[in-house]
Gaussian input, Z-matrix of N, CA and C with variables (Angstrom, degrees):
# hf/3-21g

backbone

0 1
 N
 C     1     B1
 C     2     B2     1     A1
 N     3     B3     2     A2     1     D1
 C     4     B4     3     A3     2     D2
 C     5     B5     4     A4     3     D3
 N     6     B6     5     A5     4     D4
 C     7     B7     6     A6     5     D5
 C     8     B8     7     A7     6     D6
 N     9     B9     8     A8     7     D7
 C    10    B10     9     A9     8     D8
 C    11    B11    10    A10     9     D9
 N    12    B12    11    A11    10    D10
 C    13    B13    12    A12    11    D11
 C    14    B14    13    A13    12    D12
 N    15    B15    14    A14    13    D13
 C    16    B16    15    A15    14    D14
 C    17    B17    16    A16    15    D15
 N    18    B18    17    A17    16    D16
 C    19    B19    18    A18    17    D17
 C    20    B20    19    A19    18    D18
 N    21    B21    20    A20    19    D19
 C    22    B22    21    A21    20    D20
 C    23    B23    22    A22    21    D21
 N    24    B24    23    A23    22    D22
 C    25    B25    24    A24    23    D23
 C    26    B26    25    A25    24    D24
 N    27    B27    26    A26    25    D25
 C    28    B28    27    A27    26    D26
 C    29    B29    28    A28    27    D27
 N    30    B30    29    A29    28    D28
 C    31    B31    30    A30    29    D29
 C    32    B32    31    A31    30    D30
 N    33    B33    32    A32    31    D31
 C    34    B34    33    A33    32    D32
 C    35    B35    34    A34    33    D33
 N    36    B36    35    A35    34    D34
 C    37    B37    36    A36    35    D35
 C    38    B38    37    A37    36    D36
 N    39    B39    38    A38    37    D37
 C    40    B40    39    A39    38    D38
 C    41    B41    40    A40    39    D39
 N    42    B42    41    A41    40    D40
 C    43    B43    42    A42    41    D41
 C    44    B44    43    A43    42    D42
 N    45    B45    44    A44    43    D43
 C    46    B46    45    A45    44    D44
 C    47    B47    46    A46    45    D45
 N    48    B48    47    A47    46    D46
 C    49    B49    48    A48    47    D47
 C    50    B50    49    A49    48    D48
 N    51    B51    50    A50    49    D49
 C    52    B52    51    A51    50    D50
 C    53    B53    52    A52    51    D51
 N    54    B54    53    A53    52    D52
 C    55    B55    54    A54    53    D53
 C    56    B56    55    A55    54    D54
 N    57    B57    56    A56    55    D55
 C    58    B58    57    A57    56    D56
 C    59    B59    58    A58    57    D57
 N    60    B60    59    A59    58    D58
 C    61    B61    60    A60    59    D59
 C    62    B62    61    A61    60    D60
 N    63    B63    62    A62    61    D61
 C    64    B64    63    A63    62    D62
 C    65    B65    64    A64    63    D63
 N    66    B66    65    A65    64    D64
 C    67    B67    66    A66    65    D65
 C    68    B68    67    A67    66    D66
 N    69    B69    68    A68    67    D67
 C    70    B70    69    A69    68    D68
 C    71    B71    70    A70    69    D69
 N    72    B72    71    A71    70    D70
 C    73    B73    72    A72    71    D71
 C    74    B74    73    A73    72    D72
 N    75    B75    74    A74    73    D73
 C    76    B76    75    A75    74    D74
 C    77    B77    76    A76    75    D75
 N    78    B78    77    A77    76    D76
 C    79    B79    78    A78    77    D77
 C    80    B80    79    A79    78    D78
 N    81    B81    80    A80    79    D79
 C    82    B82    81    A81    80    D80
 C    83    B83    82    A82    81    D81
 N    84    B84    83    A83    82    D82
 C    85    B85    84    A84    83    D83
 C    86    B86    85    A85    84    D84
 N    87    B87    86    A86    85    D85
 C    88    B88    87    A87    86    D86
 C    89    B89    88    A88    87    D87
 N    90    B90    89    A89    88    D88
 C    91    B91    90    A90    89    D89
 C    92    B92    91    A91    90    D90
 N    93    B93    92    A92    91    D91
 C    94    B94    93    A93    92    D92
 C    95    B95    94    A94    93    D93
 N    96    B96    95    A95    94    D94
 C    97    B97    96    A96    95    D95
 C    98    B98    97    A97    96    D96
 N    99    B99    98    A98    97    D97
 C   100   B100    99    A99    98    D98
 C   101   B101   100   A100    99    D99
 N   102   B102   101   A101   100   D100
 C   103   B103   102   A102   101   D101
 C   104   B104   103   A103   102   D102
 N   105   B105   104   A104   103   D103
 C   106   B106   105   A105   104   D104
 C   107   B107   106   A106   105   D105
 N   108   B108   107   A107   106   D106
 C   109   B109   108   A108   107   D107
 C   110   B110   109   A109   108   D108
 N   111   B111   110   A110   109   D109
 C   112   B112   111   A111   110   D110
 C   113   B113   112   A112   111   D111
 N   114   B114   113   A113   112   D112
 C   115   B115   114   A114   113   D113
 C   116   B116   115   A115   114   D114
 N   117   B117   116   A116   115   D115
 C   118   B118   117   A117   116   D116
 C   119   B119   118   A118   117   D117
 N   120   B120   119   A119   118   D118
 C   121   B121   120   A120   119   D119
 C   122   B122   121   A121   120   D120
 N   123   B123   122   A122   121   D121
 C   124   B124   123   A123   122   D122
 C   125   B125   124   A124   123   D123
 N   126   B126   125   A125   124   D124
 C   127   B127   126   A126   125   D125
 C   128   B128   127   A127   126   D126
 N   129   B129   128   A128   127   D127
 C   130   B130   129   A129   128   D128
 C   131   B131   130   A130   129   D129
 N   132   B132   131   A131   130   D130
 C   133   B133   132   A132   131   D131
 C   134   B134   133   A133   132   D132
 N   135   B135   134   A134   133   D133
 C   136   B136   135   A135   134   D134
 C   137   B137   136   A136   135   D135
 N   138   B138   137   A137   136   D136
 C   139   B139   138   A138   137   D137
 C   140   B140   139   A139   138   D138
 N   141   B141   140   A140   139   D139
 C   142   B142   141   A141   140   D140
 C   143   B143   142   A142   141   D141
 N   144   B144   143   A143   142   D142
 C   145   B145   144   A144   143   D143
 C   146   B146   145   A145   144   D144
 N   147   B147   146   A146   145   D145
 C   148   B148   147   A147   146   D146
 C   149   B149   148   A148   147   D147
 N   150   B150   149   A149   148   D148
 C   151   B151   150   A150   149   D149
 C   152   B152   151   A151   150   D150
 N   153   B153   152   A152   151   D151
 C   154   B154   153   A153   152   D152
 C   155   B155   154   A154   153   D153
 N   156   B156   155   A155   154   D154
 C   157   B157   156   A156   155   D155
 C   158   B158   157   A157   156   D156
 N   159   B159   158   A158   157   D157
 C   160   B160   159   A159   158   D158
 C   161   B161   160   A160   159   D159
 N   162   B162   161   A161   160   D160
 C   163   B163   162   A162   161   D161
 C   164   B164   163   A163   162   D162
 N   165   B165   164   A164   163   D163
 C   166   B166   165   A165   164   D164
 C   167   B167   166   A166   165   D165
 N   168   B168   167   A167   166   D166
 C   169   B169   168   A168   167   D167
 C   170   B170   169   A169   168   D168
 N   171   B171   170   A170   169   D169
 C   172   B172   171   A171   170   D170
 C   173   B173   172   A172   171   D171
 N   174   B174   173   A173   172   D172
 C   175   B175   174   A174   173   D173
 C   176   B176   175   A175   174   D174
 N   177   B177   176   A176   175   D175
 C   178   B178   177   A177   176   D176
 C   179   B179   178   A178   177   D177
 N   180   B180   179   A179   178   D178
 C   181   B181   180   A180   179   D179
 C   182   B182   181   A181   180   D180
 N   183   B183   182   A182   181   D181
 C   184   B184   183   A183   182   D182
 C   185   B185   184   A184   183   D183
 N   186   B186   185   A185   184   D184
 C   187   B187   186   A186   185   D185
 C   188   B188   187   A187   186   D186
 N   189   B189   188   A188   187   D187
 C   190   B190   189   A189   188   D188
 C   191   B191   190   A190   189   D189
 N   192   B192   191   A191   190   D190
 C   193   B193   192   A192   191   D191
 C   194   B194   193   A193   192   D192
 N   195   B195   194   A194   193   D193
 C   196   B196   195   A195   194   D194
 C   197   B197   196   A196   195   D195
 N   198   B198   197   A197   196   D196
 C   199   B199   198   A198   197   D197
 C   200   B200   199   A199   198   D198
 N   201   B201   200   A200   199   D199
 C   202   B202   201   A201   200   D200
 C   203   B203   202   A202   201   D201
 N   204   B204   203   A203   202   D202
 C   205   B205   204   A204   203   D203
 C   206   B206   205   A205   204   D204
 N   207   B207   206   A206   205   D205
 C   208   B208   207   A207   206   D206
 C   209   B209   208   A208   207   D207
 N   210   B210   209   A209   208   D208
 C   211   B211   210   A210   209   D209
 C   212   B212   211   A211   210   D210
 N   213   B213   212   A212   211   D211
 C   214   B214   213   A213   212   D212
 C   215   B215   214   A214   213   D213
 N   216   B216   215   A215   214   D214
 C   217   B217   216   A216   215   D215
 C   218   B218   217   A217   216   D216
 N   219   B219   218   A218   217   D217
 C   220   B220   219   A219   218   D218
 C   221   B221   220   A220   219   D219
 N   222   B222   221   A221   220   D220
 C   223   B223   222   A222   221   D221
 C   224   B224   223   A223   222   D222
 N   225   B225   224   A224   223   D223
 C   226   B226   225   A225   224   D224
 C   227   B227   226   A226   225   D225
 N   228   B228   227   A227   226   D226
 C   229   B229   228   A228   227   D227
 C   230   B230   229   A229   228   D228
 N   231   B231   230   A230   229   D229
 C   232   B232   231   A231   230   D230
 C   233   B233   232   A232   231   D231
 N   234   B234   233   A233   232   D232
 C   235   B235   234   A234   233   D233
 C   236   B236   235   A235   234   D234
 N   237   B237   236   A236   235   D235
 C   238   B238   237   A237   236   D236
 C   239   B239   238   A238   237   D237
 N   240   B240   239   A239   238   D238
 C   241   B241   240   A240   239   D239
 C   242   B242   241   A241   240   D240
 N   243   B243   242   A242   241   D241
 C   244   B244   243   A243   242   D242
 C   245   B245   244   A244   243   D243
 N   246   B246   245   A245   244   D244
 C   247   B247   246   A246   245   D245
 C   248   B248   247   A247   246   D246
 N   249   B249   248   A248   247   D247
 C   250   B250   249   A249   248   D248
 C   251   B251   250   A250   249   D249
 N   252   B252   251   A251   250   D250
 C   253   B253   252   A252   251   D251
 C   254   B254   253   A253   252   D252
 N   255   B255   254   A254   253   D253
 C   256   B256   255   A255   254   D254
 C   257   B257   256   A256   255   D255
 N   258   B258   257   A257   256   D256
 C   259   B259   258   A258   257   D257
 C   260   B260   259   A259   258   D258
 N   261   B261   260   A260   259   D259
 C   262   B262   261   A261   260   D260
 C   263   B263   262   A262   261   D261
 N   264   B264   263   A263   262   D262
 C   265   B265   264   A264   263   D263
 C   266   B266   265   A265   264   D264
 N   267   B267   266   A266   265   D265
 C   268   B268   267   A267   266   D266
 C   269   B269   268   A268   267   D267
 N   270   B270   269   A269   268   D268
 C   271   B271   270   A270   269   D269
 C   272   B272   271   A271   270   D270
 N   273   B273   272   A272   271   D271
 C   274   B274   273   A273   272   D272
 C   275   B275   274   A274   273   D273
 N   276   B276   275   A275   274   D274
 C   277   B277   276   A276   275   D275
 C   278   B278   277   A277   276   D276

   B1=1.4466
   B2=1.5283
   B3=1.3232
   B4=1.4544
   B5=1.5390
   B6=1.3175
   B7=1.4682
   B8=1.5102
   B9=1.3351
   B10=1.4577
   B11=1.5156
   B12=1.3085
   B13=1.4714
   B14=1.5330
   B15=1.3321
   B16=1.4602
   B17=1.5333
   B18=1.3337
   B19=1.4847
   B20=1.5184
   B21=1.3319
   B22=1.4602
   B23=1.5129
   B24=1.3465
   B25=1.4677
   B26=1.5206
   B27=1.3374
   B28=1.4681
   B29=1.5327
   B30=1.3318
   B31=1.4702
   B32=1.5127
   B33=1.3238
   B34=1.4706
   B35=1.5243
   B36=1.3061
   B37=1.4610
   B38=1.5380
   B39=1.3164
   B40=1.4613
   B41=1.5255
   B42=1.3248
   B43=1.4665
   B44=1.5246
   B45=1.3497
   B46=1.4761
   B47=1.5254
   B48=1.3171
   B49=1.4756
   B50=1.5279
   B51=1.3332
   B52=1.4608
   B53=1.5282
   B54=1.3171
   B55=1.4673
   B56=1.5178
   B57=1.3332
   B58=1.4551
   B59=1.5274
   B60=1.3174
   B61=1.4563
   B62=1.5256
   B63=1.3258
   B64=1.4558
   B65=1.5206
   B66=1.3536
   B67=1.4621
   B68=1.5202
   B69=1.3103
   B70=1.4655
   B71=1.5181
   B72=1.3282
   B73=1.4588
   B74=1.5061
   B75=1.3033
   B76=1.4564
   B77=1.5253
   B78=1.3427
   B79=1.4616
   B80=1.5141
   B81=1.3323
   B82=1.4565
   B83=1.5135
   B84=1.3365
   B85=1.4657
   B86=1.5258
   B87=1.3350
   B88=1.4711
   B89=1.5212
   B90=1.3353
   B91=1.4596
   B92=1.5155
   B93=1.3440
   B94=1.4617
   B95=1.5313
   B96=1.3165
   B97=1.4723
   B98=1.5192
   B99=1.3274
   B100=1.4690
   B101=1.5158
   B102=1.3313
   B103=1.4582
   B104=1.5201
   B105=1.3294
   B106=1.4588
   B107=1.5149
   B108=1.3227
   B109=1.4590
   B110=1.5389
   B111=1.3208
   B112=1.4762
   B113=1.5110
   B114=1.3437
   B115=1.4716
   B116=1.5301
   B117=1.3399
   B118=1.4567
   B119=1.5225
   B120=1.3522
   B121=1.4751
   B122=1.5306
   B123=1.3303
   B124=1.4615
   B125=1.5249
   B126=1.2992
   B127=1.4687
   B128=1.5341
   B129=1.3348
   B130=1.4651
   B131=1.5299
   B132=1.3399
   B133=1.4725
   B134=1.5366
   B135=1.3459
   B136=1.4707
   B137=1.5331
   B138=1.3223
   B139=1.4663
   B140=1.5186
   B141=1.3354
   B142=1.4567
   B143=1.5344
   B144=1.3354
   B145=1.4756
   B146=1.5091
   B147=1.3584
   B148=1.4595
   B149=1.5322
   B150=1.3282
   B151=1.4629
   B152=1.5300
   B153=1.3376
   B154=1.4693
   B155=1.5301
   B156=1.3415
   B157=1.4502
   B158=1.5347
   B159=1.3271
   B160=1.4655
   B161=1.5103
   B162=1.3205
   B163=1.4513
   B164=1.5194
   B165=1.3311
   B166=1.4454
   B167=1.5242
   B168=1.3326
   B169=1.4529
   B170=1.5292
   B171=1.3188
   B172=1.4644
   B173=1.5255
   B174=1.3320
   B175=1.4607
   B176=1.5192
   B177=1.3239
   B178=1.4625
   B179=1.5432
   B180=1.3011
   B181=1.4778
   B182=1.5049
   B183=1.3227
   B184=1.4611
   B185=1.5326
   B186=1.3385
   B187=1.4720
   B188=1.5344
   B189=1.3250
   B190=1.4547
   B191=1.5338
   B192=1.3145
   B193=1.4465
   B194=1.5106
   B195=1.3119
   B196=1.4631
   B197=1.5290
   B198=1.3077
   B199=1.4784
   B200=1.5219
   B201=1.3265
   B202=1.4708
   B203=1.5140
   B204=1.3048
   B205=1.4667
   B206=1.5182
   B207=1.3273
   B208=1.4540
   B209=1.5203
   B210=1.3235
   B211=1.4750
   B212=1.5167
   B213=1.3244
   B214=1.4541
   B215=1.5226
   B216=1.3198
   B217=1.4555
   B218=1.5421
   B219=1.3128
   B220=1.4562
   B221=1.5209
   B222=1.3172
   B223=1.4387
   B224=1.5220
   B225=1.3177
   B226=1.4582
   B227=1.5201
   B228=1.3153
   B229=1.4499
   B230=1.5075
   B231=1.3083
   B232=1.4516
   B233=1.4932
   B234=1.3195
   B235=1.4467
   B236=1.5315
   B237=1.3315
   B238=1.4545
   B239=1.5334
   B240=1.3296
   B241=1.4530
   B242=1.5267
   B243=1.3249
   B244=1.4751
   B245=1.5225
   B246=1.3657
   B247=1.4579
   B248=1.5227
   B249=1.3349
   B250=1.4696
   B251=1.5188
   B252=1.2910
   B253=1.4780
   B254=1.5119
   B255=1.3010
   B256=1.4533
   B257=1.5131
   B258=1.3206
   B259=1.4740
   B260=1.5027
   B261=1.3465
   B262=1.4541
   B263=1.4957
   B264=1.3389
   B265=1.4602
   B266=1.5049
   B267=1.3019
   B268=1.4762
   B269=1.5270
   B270=1.3070
   B271=1.4574
   B272=1.5270
   B273=1.3314
   B274=1.4615
   B275=1.5231
   B276=1.2978
   B277=1.4757
   B278=1.4877
   A1=108.73
   A2=115.67
   A3=119.75
   A4=110.14
   A5=115.84
   A6=119.61
   A7=110.25
   A8=117.91
   A9=120.37
   A10=110.76
   A11=117.03
   A12=121.01
   A13=110.39
   A14=117.42
   A15=121.86
   A16=110.53
   A17=116.52
   A18=120.42
   A19=108.90
   A20=117.06
   A21=121.39
   A22=113.07
   A23=116.81
   A24=121.23
   A25=114.90
   A26=117.02
   A27=119.50
   A28=113.57
   A29=115.89
   A30=118.47
   A31=113.30
   A32=117.93
   A33=121.28
   A34=113.08
   A35=118.52
   A36=121.00
   A37=109.51
   A38=115.52
   A39=120.62
   A40=108.02
   A41=115.72
   A42=121.41
   A43=110.01
   A44=117.24
   A45=120.92
   A46=112.98
   A47=118.66
   A48=121.96
   A49=112.59
   A50=117.20
   A51=120.32
   A52=114.29
   A53=118.17
   A54=120.51
   A55=111.07
   A56=114.23
   A57=120.63
   A58=108.46
   A59=116.33
   A60=120.34
   A61=108.46
   A62=116.05
   A63=120.18
   A64=109.85
   A65=115.94
   A66=120.91
   A67=109.35
   A68=115.85
   A69=122.20
   A70=108.70
   A71=115.15
   A72=120.76
   A73=109.90
   A74=116.25
   A75=122.91
   A76=105.85
   A77=114.79
   A78=122.04
   A79=109.73
   A80=115.44
   A81=121.34
   A82=109.62
   A83=115.71
   A84=121.35
   A85=112.36
   A86=115.73
   A87=120.30
   A88=111.30
   A89=118.04
   A90=121.56
   A91=114.09
   A92=116.55
   A93=120.39
   A94=110.94
   A95=116.08
   A96=121.27
   A97=109.10
   A98=115.47
   A99=121.32
   A100=110.08
   A101=116.64
   A102=121.34
   A103=108.20
   A104=116.43
   A105=120.70
   A106=109.41
   A107=116.45
   A108=119.41
   A109=108.06
   A110=114.91
   A111=121.37
   A112=114.13
   A113=117.12
   A114=120.13
   A115=112.50
   A116=118.03
   A117=120.15
   A118=109.69
   A119=117.79
   A120=120.51
   A121=112.17
   A122=115.00
   A123=121.24
   A124=108.79
   A125=117.16
   A126=122.58
   A127=107.93
   A128=115.95
   A129=120.04
   A130=110.46
   A131=117.03
   A132=120.04
   A133=112.25
   A134=117.50
   A135=120.96
   A136=110.35
   A137=116.19
   A138=120.39
   A139=111.13
   A140=116.81
   A141=121.18
   A142=109.61
   A143=115.85
   A144=120.36
   A145=111.80
   A146=116.75
   A147=120.75
   A148=110.85
   A149=117.11
   A150=120.37
   A151=112.10
   A152=115.37
   A153=119.51
   A154=110.22
   A155=117.48
   A156=122.12
   A157=111.19
   A158=115.80
   A159=120.98
   A160=115.24
   A161=115.65
   A162=121.24
   A163=111.40
   A164=117.87
   A165=121.45
   A166=113.57
   A167=117.48
   A168=121.80
   A169=107.64
   A170=116.60
   A171=121.27
   A172=112.43
   A173=118.91
   A174=120.17
   A175=111.35
   A176=118.42
   A177=122.12
   A178=109.91
   A179=116.04
   A180=119.98
   A181=111.47
   A182=117.45
   A183=120.50
   A184=110.77
   A185=115.50
   A186=120.83
   A187=111.08
   A188=117.42
   A189=120.45
   A190=114.43
   A191=117.38
   A192=121.31
   A193=111.45
   A194=114.93
   A195=123.18
   A196=107.20
   A197=116.88
   A198=120.99
   A199=107.54
   A200=113.83
   A201=121.39
   A202=107.53
   A203=115.77
   A204=120.10
   A205=111.89
   A206=117.94
   A207=122.68
   A208=114.87
   A209=117.25
   A210=121.46
   A211=109.67
   A212=115.79
   A213=120.70
   A214=109.77
   A215=115.08
   A216=123.36
   A217=108.69
   A218=115.36
   A219=121.79
   A220=107.53
   A221=118.25
   A222=121.77
   A223=108.42
   A224=118.21
   A225=120.51
   A226=111.54
   A227=117.96
   A228=121.43
   A229=108.28
   A230=114.88
   A231=119.63
   A232=110.61
   A233=115.79
   A234=120.77
   A235=105.48
   A236=117.91
   A237=121.01
   A238=111.43
   A239=115.37
   A240=122.06
   A241=113.30
   A242=117.91
   A243=120.15
   A244=112.25
   A245=117.02
   A246=119.73
   A247=110.35
   A248=115.94
   A249=122.52
   A250=106.78
   A251=116.56
   A252=121.84
   A253=108.77
   A254=116.35
   A255=121.24
   A256=110.71
   A257=113.67
   A258=120.80
   A259=107.30
   A260=117.11
   A261=119.23
   A262=107.20
   A263=115.24
   A264=118.70
   A265=111.67
   A266=116.85
   A267=123.19
   A268=109.28
   A269=115.48
   A270=121.51
   A271=113.59
   A272=117.58
   A273=118.96
   A274=109.73
   A275=113.21
   A276=117.23
   A277=112.25
   D1=131.94
   D2=178.06
   D3=-79.40
   D4=163.74
   D5=176.48
   D6=-62.88
   D7=-37.59
   D8=178.98
   D9=-63.77
   D10=-42.85
   D11=177.98
   D12=-63.49
   D13=-37.87
   D14=177.06
   D15=-61.25
   D16=-45.63
   D17=178.93
   D18=-62.28
   D19=-50.50
   D20=-174.87
   D21=-64.98
   D22=-45.50
   D23=-172.35
   D24=-91.38
   D25=-28.53
   D26=-175.26
   D27=-105.75
   D28=-46.09
   D29=-176.27
   D30=-83.28
   D31=-34.52
   D32=-177.54
   D33=-94.79
   D34=11.93
   D35=-179.27
   D36=-77.61
   D37=162.86
   D38=175.03
   D39=-74.26
   D40=130.57
   D41=-177.46
   D42=-79.34
   D43=159.18
   D44=-178.96
   D45=-53.25
   D46=-35.66
   D47=-179.77
   D48=-80.98
   D49=0.04
   D50=178.15
   D51=99.53
   D52=-11.95
   D53=-179.84
   D54=-79.74
   D55=173.41
   D56=178.49
   D57=-156.12
   D58=143.44
   D59=174.96
   D60=-62.85
   D61=146.33
   D62=176.57
   D63=-80.05
   D64=-40.19
   D65=179.79
   D66=-147.22
   D67=157.22
   D68=174.68
   D69=-152.20
   D70=145.53
   D71=177.38
   D72=-152.23
   D73=155.66
   D74=174.68
   D75=-127.90
   D76=122.31
   D77=179.26
   D78=-113.83
   D79=151.75
   D80=173.31
   D81=-84.96
   D82=168.16
   D83=178.51
   D84=-61.99
   D85=-22.41
   D86=179.95
   D87=-84.16
   D88=-0.67
   D89=179.90
   D90=89.85
   D91=0.24
   D92=178.43
   D93=-79.20
   D94=142.39
   D95=178.48
   D96=-80.49
   D97=123.95
   D98=175.97
   D99=-88.36
   D100=-38.59
   D101=-178.64
   D102=-164.73
   D103=150.57
   D104=174.20
   D105=-160.44
   D106=160.94
   D107=177.16
   D108=-68.74
   D109=159.68
   D110=-174.40
   D111=-60.14
   D112=-28.90
   D113=-176.71
   D114=-101.40
   D115=11.90
   D116=-177.90
   D117=-60.18
   D118=134.18
   D119=-176.68
   D120=-65.62
   D121=154.82
   D122=175.34
   D123=-68.94
   D124=131.19
   D125=-176.86
   D126=-106.38
   D127=129.23
   D128=-179.43
   D129=-75.71
   D130=158.71
   D131=177.08
   D132=-56.51
   D133=-36.40
   D134=179.44
   D135=-66.57
   D136=-40.15
   D137=177.95
   D138=-64.76
   D139=-42.19
   D140=178.02
   D141=-61.26
   D142=-45.23
   D143=179.83
   D144=-58.14
   D145=-44.95
   D146=-179.90
   D147=-65.55
   D148=-38.17
   D149=177.89
   D150=-64.60
   D151=-46.21
   D152=-180.00
   D153=-62.58
   D154=-43.26
   D155=178.64
   D156=-64.90
   D157=-43.05
   D158=179.88
   D159=-71.72
   D160=-18.46
   D161=-179.47
   D162=-60.31
   D163=-39.09
   D164=179.85
   D165=-93.21
   D166=-17.84
   D167=177.02
   D168=-134.22
   D169=86.08
   D170=-173.80
   D171=-68.53
   D172=-13.87
   D173=-179.60
   D174=-62.14
   D175=-31.47
   D176=178.45
   D177=-65.72
   D178=-43.44
   D179=179.56
   D180=-73.73
   D181=-29.10
   D182=177.19
   D183=-64.86
   D184=-33.70
   D185=-179.30
   D186=-81.35
   D187=-45.58
   D188=-171.82
   D189=-99.12
   D190=-15.69
   D191=-175.66
   D192=86.55
   D193=176.67
   D194=179.74
   D195=-110.15
   D196=133.05
   D197=176.54
   D198=-114.56
   D199=127.24
   D200=176.69
   D201=-137.85
   D202=122.84
   D203=179.62
   D204=59.74
   D205=32.54
   D206=179.20
   D207=80.39
   D208=-4.58
   D209=177.57
   D210=-95.63
   D211=144.59
   D212=179.14
   D213=-100.00
   D214=135.83
   D215=178.31
   D216=-125.32
   D217=150.07
   D218=175.62
   D219=-88.04
   D220=135.45
   D221=174.04
   D222=-72.18
   D223=115.32
   D224=-178.80
   D225=-100.10
   D226=-22.17
   D227=177.00
   D228=-161.43
   D229=146.74
   D230=176.66
   D231=-161.75
   D232=125.07
   D233=172.63
   D234=-105.86
   D235=111.16
   D236=-176.68
   D237=-49.00
   D238=130.29
   D239=179.42
   D240=76.92
   D241=2.46
   D242=-176.24
   D243=-121.15
   D244=-64.26
   D245=-171.90
   D246=-157.07
   D247=151.57
   D248=173.19
   D249=-124.16
   D250=137.11
   D251=175.18
   D252=-126.61
   D253=128.90
   D254=-179.95
   D255=-125.63
   D256=161.82
   D257=-179.52
   D258=-147.87
   D259=141.26
   D260=173.34
   D261=-64.23
   D262=138.02
   D263=-178.19
   D264=-148.53
   D265=-172.97
   D266=179.73
   D267=-59.37
   D268=144.67
   D269=175.30
   D270=82.03
   D271=14.46
   D272=178.98
   D273=-74.13
   D274=151.52
   D275=176.35
   D276=152.05

């Protein structure tokens, strides 16, 4: 299974409770996009840099939030070196 197939078939599927992720992407440690949903926002080089840096030290993203495509998200979970999860929340902009 390719990373793109994983995003399309596993991450973007309808969940048992009826919900669905709005967007999903998998990036490499070098900041390159391995796979993303078709409507994933364009990410600026500065945003990629902050994500890569925050990937190993999630405390930075916990303080400042995650920015993707100019939108601000709250870091809701992060396992350093593993995964980041964000959600739109209060104080975005």
